[in-house]
Backbone as ProteinMPNN parsed JSONL, in Angstrom:
{"seq_chain_A": "MGQSVTVLEKPSNRPGIVRFEINRILTGMGHERYRADQPIEGDRPPDVLARRLFERGGIETVSIYSNVITVDLGRGSDTDGIAEIIGDLYTYYRPGVEVPDAASFGASAD", "coords_chain_A": {"N_chain_A": [[145.861, 27.043, 29.991], [142.686, 28.142, 28.844], [139.669, 27.227, 27.116], [138.04, 24.404, 28.291], [137.286, 21.375, 26.605], [134.796, 19.034, 26.375], [134.84, 15.666, 25.495], [133.255, 13.021, 23.883], [133.612, 9.756, 22.873], [132.233, 7.874, 20.29], [131.408, 4.866, 18.85], [130.832, 3.808, 15.44], [128.602, 2.104, 13.133], [130.142, 1.219, 11.101], [133.229, -0.317, 10.54], [136.304, 1.194, 11.48], [135.41, 3.79, 11.376], [134.862, 6.479, 13.463], [133.068, 8.459, 15.766], [133.2, 11.588, 17.399], [131.791, 13.461, 19.889], [131.421, 16.765, 20.991], [131.351, 19.491, 23.411], [131.25, 21.961, 22.214], [130.528, 24.099, 19.477], [131.798, 23.808, 16.296], [131.517, 24.348, 13.542], [129.112, 25.636, 13.057], [126.251, 25.557, 11.069], [127.479, 24.537, 8.905], [129.218, 22.032, 6.949], [132.274, 20.505, 7.133], [134.871, 18.908, 5.377], [137.798, 17.047, 5.349], [140.768, 15.784, 3.839], [143.516, 13.591, 4.191], [145.432, 13.733, 2.202], [145.273, 16.26, 1.114], [146.027, 19.74, 1.224], [145.366, 21.895, 4.04], [144.015, 24.963, 4.166], [142.891, 27.083, 5.788], [142.563, 28.849, 9.018], [140.608, 28.487, 10.882], [138.857, 27.109, 13.754], [137.891, 24.387, 13.006], [139.664, 23.831, 10.909], [142.19, 23.954, 12.135], [141.929, 21.873, 13.991], [141.603, 19.634, 12.264], [144.124, 19.632, 10.982], [145.792, 19.061, 13.193], [144.873, 16.506, 13.87], [145.557, 15.032, 11.565], [148.33, 15.302, 11.722], [148.865, 13.596, 13.801], [148.676, 11.132, 12.59], [147.637, 8.088, 10.885], [145.041, 8.609, 10.073], [142.574, 9.005, 7.631], [140.394, 10.607, 6.644], [138.662, 13.499, 7.88], [135.657, 14.644, 9.083], [133.631, 17.338, 9.927], [130.845, 18.475, 11.534], [129.019, 20.84, 12.952], [129.038, 20.065, 16.212], [130.097, 17.546, 16.014], [132.623, 15.323, 15.267], [133.793, 13.307, 12.813], [135.838, 10.609, 12.225], [137.765, 8.899, 9.93], [139.576, 6.198, 10.183], [142.838, 5.077, 9.253], [143.895, 1.953, 7.788], [144.452, -0.473, 10.247], [144.818, 1.375, 12.274], [144.182, 2.941, 15.475], [142.172, 4.619, 18.002], [143.713, 5.857, 19.892], [144.739, 8.648, 21.682], [143.319, 10.501, 20.149], [140.989, 11.688, 21.287], [142.203, 13.308, 23.21], [143.613, 15.139, 21.635], [141.48, 16.483, 20.427], [140.213, 17.479, 22.736], [142.114, 19.309, 23.612], [141.928, 21.446, 21.9], [141.283, 24.181, 22.396], [143.197, 24.914, 24.234], [145.524, 27.154, 25.031], [147.903, 27.952, 26.325], [150.621, 26.26, 26.609], [153.282, 24.114, 27.823], [156.341, 25.803, 27.424], [155.31, 27.846, 25.888], [155.178, 31.274, 25.813], [153.489, 33.258, 28.188], [151.404, 35.969, 27.56], [151.874, 39.382, 28.633], [150.706, 42.591, 29.926], [152.204, 44.461, 28.451], [152.59, 43.13, 26.063], [150.293, 43.602, 24.709], [150.38, 46.233, 24.094], [149.966, 47.925, 26.226], [151.025, 50.287, 28.664], [153.513, 49.861, 31.191], [152.984, 51.187, 33.628]], "CA_chain_A": [[144.737, 27.931, 30.082], [141.808, 28.102, 27.689], [138.381, 26.596, 27.367], [138.1, 22.947, 28.226], [136.335, 20.771, 25.682], [134.405, 17.685, 26.764], [134.839, 14.815, 24.306], [132.677, 11.685, 24.024], [133.897, 8.906, 21.723], [131.107, 6.994, 19.984], [131.688, 4.034, 17.675], [129.783, 3.763, 14.421], [128.319, 0.754, 12.637], [131.147, 0.871, 10.093], [134.579, -0.453, 11.104], [137.257, 2.229, 11.1], [134.786, 5.113, 11.464], [134.584, 6.804, 14.866], [132.525, 9.803, 15.981], [133.502, 12.262, 18.655], [130.861, 14.56, 20.139], [132.026, 17.703, 21.931], [130.442, 20.489, 23.964], [131.48, 23.217, 21.502], [130.143, 24.094, 18.069], [132.964, 24.194, 15.505], [131.223, 24.776, 12.172], [127.76, 26.147, 12.875], [125.455, 24.631, 10.257], [128.288, 24.093, 7.773], [129.858, 20.725, 7.027], [133.644, 20.577, 6.628], [135.473, 17.589, 5.139], [139.236, 17.167, 5.1], [141.441, 14.543, 3.456], [144.922, 13.6, 4.584], [146.294, 14.024, 1.055], [145.001, 17.602, 0.611], [146.425, 20.783, 2.19], [144.304, 22.624, 4.744], [144.427, 26.352, 4.02], [142.38, 28.041, 6.76], [142.982, 28.843, 10.423], [139.443, 28.404, 11.754], [138.974, 25.942, 14.643], [137.847, 23.06, 12.364], [140.888, 23.663, 10.118], [143.276, 23.667, 13.08], [141.703, 20.534, 14.528], [141.896, 18.646, 11.222], [145.583, 19.568, 10.834], [146.349, 18.355, 14.358], [144.529, 15.087, 13.775], [146.38, 14.425, 10.514], [149.707, 15.237, 12.223], [148.928, 12.396, 14.637], [148.867, 9.996, 11.705], [146.66, 7.008, 10.947], [143.697, 9.107, 9.784], [142.398, 9.275, 6.204], [139.524, 11.767, 6.473], [138.016, 14.095, 9.049], [134.454, 15.405, 8.751], [133.153, 18.067, 11.102], [129.545, 19.124, 11.372], [128.582, 21.41, 14.217], [129.845, 19.59, 17.345], [130.415, 16.141, 15.791], [133.812, 15.088, 14.468], [133.818, 11.928, 12.344], [137.192, 10.278, 11.809], [137.944, 7.657, 9.178], [140.915, 5.729, 10.526], [143.561, 4.284, 8.269], [143.948, 0.516, 8.086], [145.28, -0.849, 11.388], [144.939, 2.456, 13.25], [143.217, 2.973, 16.575], [141.785, 5.967, 18.401], [144.569, 6.341, 20.984], [145.2, 10.029, 21.63], [142.464, 11.4, 19.37], [140.144, 12.47, 22.201], [143.049, 14.308, 23.858], [143.872, 16.185, 20.642], [140.247, 17.259, 20.314], [140.003, 18.17, 24.004], [143.093, 20.389, 23.768], [141.789, 22.406, 20.809], [141.278, 25.561, 22.877], [144.218, 25.116, 25.258], [146.478, 28.029, 24.366], [149.181, 28.11, 27.009], [151.229, 24.945, 26.802], [154.677, 24.252, 28.237], [157.218, 26.403, 26.428], [154.655, 28.984, 25.248], [155.237, 32.441, 26.7], [152.202, 33.838, 28.529], [151.502, 37.413, 27.3], [151.594, 40.317, 29.718], [150.059, 43.813, 29.446], [153.06, 45.09, 27.438], [152.401, 42.405, 24.808], [149.107, 44.138, 24.059], [150.568, 47.662, 23.877], [149.698, 48.705, 27.434], [152.244, 50.724, 29.352], [153.725, 49.157, 32.46], [152.996, 52.201, 34.704]], "C_chain_A": [[143.935, 27.864, 28.791], [140.514, 27.425, 28.075], [138.527, 25.089, 27.281], [136.99, 22.44, 27.311], [136.063, 19.353, 26.172], [134.237, 16.852, 25.503], [134.241, 13.452, 24.657], [132.956, 10.902, 22.75], [132.74, 7.941, 21.524], [131.429, 6.184, 18.737], [130.534, 4.121, 16.676], [129.553, 2.31, 14.013], [129.36, 0.282, 11.633], [132.524, 0.77, 10.744], [135.495, 0.655, 10.588], [136.71, 3.637, 11.112], [134.412, 5.348, 12.923], [134.085, 8.239, 14.931], [132.955, 10.312, 17.336], [132.531, 13.426, 18.78], [131.47, 15.45, 21.215], [130.996, 18.732, 22.382], [130.696, 21.887, 23.395], [131.032, 23.044, 20.057], [131.353, 24.584, 17.268], [132.612, 24.789, 14.148], [129.88, 25.47, 12.015], [126.957, 25.117, 12.095], [126.224, 24.121, 9.042], [128.917, 22.737, 8.031], [131.231, 20.868, 6.395], [134.188, 19.162, 6.483], [136.917, 17.8, 4.724], [139.801, 15.792, 4.765], [142.917, 14.681, 3.785], [145.836, 14.001, 3.438], [146.062, 15.403, 0.443], [145.405, 18.635, 1.652], [145.204, 21.466, 2.803], [144.747, 24.074, 4.817], [144.054, 27.254, 5.19], [142.959, 27.91, 8.159], [141.789, 28.866, 11.372], [139.587, 27.175, 12.646], [138.84, 24.591, 13.949], [139.094, 22.781, 11.521], [142.057, 23.258, 11.01], [143.141, 22.252, 13.623], [142.044, 19.464, 13.493], [143.401, 18.509, 11.02], [146.223, 18.786, 11.969], [146.06, 16.86, 14.3], [145.365, 14.393, 12.704], [147.842, 14.329, 10.934], [149.907, 14.016, 13.115], [149.235, 11.167, 13.796], [147.763, 8.97, 11.865], [145.238, 7.41, 10.648], [143.62, 9.46, 8.304], [141.537, 10.499, 5.938], [138.99, 12.218, 7.826], [136.832, 14.891, 8.527], [133.959, 16.058, 10.024], [131.846, 18.751, 10.738], [129.078, 19.553, 12.747], [129.502, 20.948, 15.347], [130.222, 18.11, 17.218], [131.604, 16.033, 14.835], [133.819, 13.607, 14.096], [135.184, 11.657, 11.739], [137.182, 8.928, 11.112], [139.389, 7.231, 9.388], [141.533, 4.966, 9.355], [143.594, 2.836, 8.715], [144.92, 0.251, 9.236], [145.444, 0.227, 12.439], [143.883, 2.335, 14.334], [142.959, 4.422, 16.962], [142.649, 6.535, 19.526], [145.02, 7.773, 20.731], [144.296, 10.993, 20.895], [141.6, 12.27, 20.281], [140.953, 13.567, 22.879], [143.368, 15.452, 22.896], [142.652, 17.086, 20.503], [140.03, 18.085, 21.585], [140.935, 19.337, 24.228], [142.962, 21.48, 22.716], [141.894, 23.848, 21.284], [142.231, 25.791, 24.04], [145.352, 25.897, 24.605], [147.85, 28.051, 25.02], [149.704, 26.742, 27.391], [152.65, 25.144, 27.3], [155.527, 24.789, 27.093], [156.606, 27.577, 25.691], [154.635, 30.131, 26.247], [153.845, 33.017, 26.921], [152.304, 35.342, 28.328], [151.227, 38.226, 28.556], [150.98, 41.574, 29.097], [150.873, 44.488, 28.342], [152.908, 44.411, 26.081], [151.223, 42.958, 24.007], [149.188, 45.643, 23.878], [150.275, 48.519, 25.092], [151.021, 49.108, 28.081], [152.32, 50.056, 30.704], [153.817, 50.137, 33.623], [152.579, 51.634, 36.013]], "O_chain_A": [[144.493, 27.549, 27.74], [140.301, 27.09, 29.24], [139.072, 24.563, 26.311], [135.9, 23.009, 27.256], [136.99, 18.565, 26.36], [133.574, 17.274, 24.555], [134.672, 12.807, 25.613], [132.579, 11.337, 21.662], [132.312, 7.269, 22.463], [131.695, 6.754, 17.679], [129.407, 4.465, 17.034], [130.231, 1.403, 14.496], [129.454, -0.91, 11.343], [132.939, 1.698, 11.439], [135.461, 1.006, 9.408], [137.455, 4.59, 10.884], [133.734, 4.528, 13.542], [134.601, 9.122, 14.246], [133.059, 9.551, 18.299], [132.452, 14.275, 17.893], [131.973, 14.96, 22.226], [129.91, 18.834, 21.811], [130.382, 22.885, 24.043], [131.151, 21.958, 19.488], [131.874, 25.666, 17.539], [133.337, 25.65, 13.65], [129.541, 25.864, 10.899], [126.981, 23.931, 12.425], [125.685, 23.359, 8.24], [129.123, 22.339, 9.178], [131.347, 21.302, 5.249], [133.991, 18.32, 7.359], [137.219, 18.624, 3.86], [139.382, 14.776, 5.319], [143.492, 15.763, 3.669], [146.91, 14.554, 3.674], [146.591, 15.696, -0.629], [145.157, 18.439, 2.842], [144.157, 21.595, 2.168], [145.748, 24.384, 5.463], [144.846, 28.124, 5.553], [143.731, 26.997, 8.452], [141.937, 29.223, 12.541], [140.368, 26.28, 12.325], [139.616, 23.691, 14.269], [139.534, 21.635, 11.424], [142.814, 22.343, 10.687], [144.125, 21.517, 13.705], [142.71, 18.483, 13.822], [143.907, 17.394, 10.898], [147.093, 17.946, 11.739], [146.915, 16.044, 14.646], [145.833, 13.275, 12.919], [148.532, 13.384, 10.55], [151.006, 13.464, 13.173], [149.96, 10.271, 14.228], [147.038, 8.977, 12.859], [144.31, 6.652, 10.929], [144.504, 10.139, 7.78], [141.889, 11.34, 5.11], [138.882, 11.439, 8.772], [136.984, 15.72, 7.63], [133.876, 15.418, 11.073], [131.762, 19.501, 9.766], [128.778, 18.719, 13.601], [130.643, 21.402, 15.426], [130.623, 17.488, 18.202], [131.584, 16.587, 13.735], [133.849, 12.748, 14.977], [135.636, 12.381, 10.851], [136.66, 7.944, 11.635], [140.311, 7.832, 8.836], [140.84, 4.306, 8.581], [143.349, 2.53, 9.882], [146.067, 0.696, 9.204], [146.154, 0.009, 13.42], [142.836, 1.715, 14.143], [143.469, 5.343, 16.324], [142.336, 7.599, 20.059], [145.611, 8.074, 19.693], [144.484, 12.205, 21.004], [141.496, 13.476, 20.059], [140.431, 14.659, 23.101], [143.391, 16.614, 23.304], [142.778, 18.31, 20.465], [139.697, 19.267, 21.505], [140.594, 20.267, 24.958], [143.816, 22.364, 22.649], [142.54, 24.661, 20.624], [142.083, 26.775, 24.765], [146.056, 25.379, 23.738], [148.86, 28.16, 24.325], [149.272, 26.148, 28.379], [153.177, 26.253, 27.205], [155.456, 24.312, 25.961], [157.305, 28.252, 24.934], [154.149, 29.991, 27.369], [153.103, 33.241, 25.965], [153.218, 35.956, 28.878], [150.455, 37.819, 29.424], [150.758, 41.625, 27.887], [150.299, 45.029, 27.397], [153.08, 45.06, 25.049], [151.161, 42.805, 22.787], [148.187, 46.278, 23.547], [150.332, 49.745, 24.995], [152.001, 48.364, 28.046], [151.294, 49.721, 31.295], [154.641, 49.948, 34.518], [152.537, 52.352, 37.012]]}, "name": "protein", "num_of_chains": 1, "seq": "MGQSVTVLEKPSNRPGIVRFEINRILTGMGHERYRADQPIEGDRPPDVLARRLFERGGIETVSIYSNVITVDLGRGSDTDGIAEIIGDLYTYYRPGVEVPDAASFGASAD"}
């Protein structure tokens, strides 16, 4: 469950750089840049997405501006699975995750 995100992969003129355009705005007018060798402190959607992409491996930097995610792949890496990671950004209920009920939010079960 959650909001589906449409992802379009677009190659760039530079080898190893790939752009992904989505149907959601992640940063507004701000530009976020993340490096694999630096910790990501926040929990905003661009922060969460960058962490997930780095967990995949094979990525050196992630830049996010509005609805465009630019990925700098590591040497010998490909884009397999990246679009799926981006598309699942707002999918909250995954296998093994308990779905909340009314009691989880403090409502009585009358």
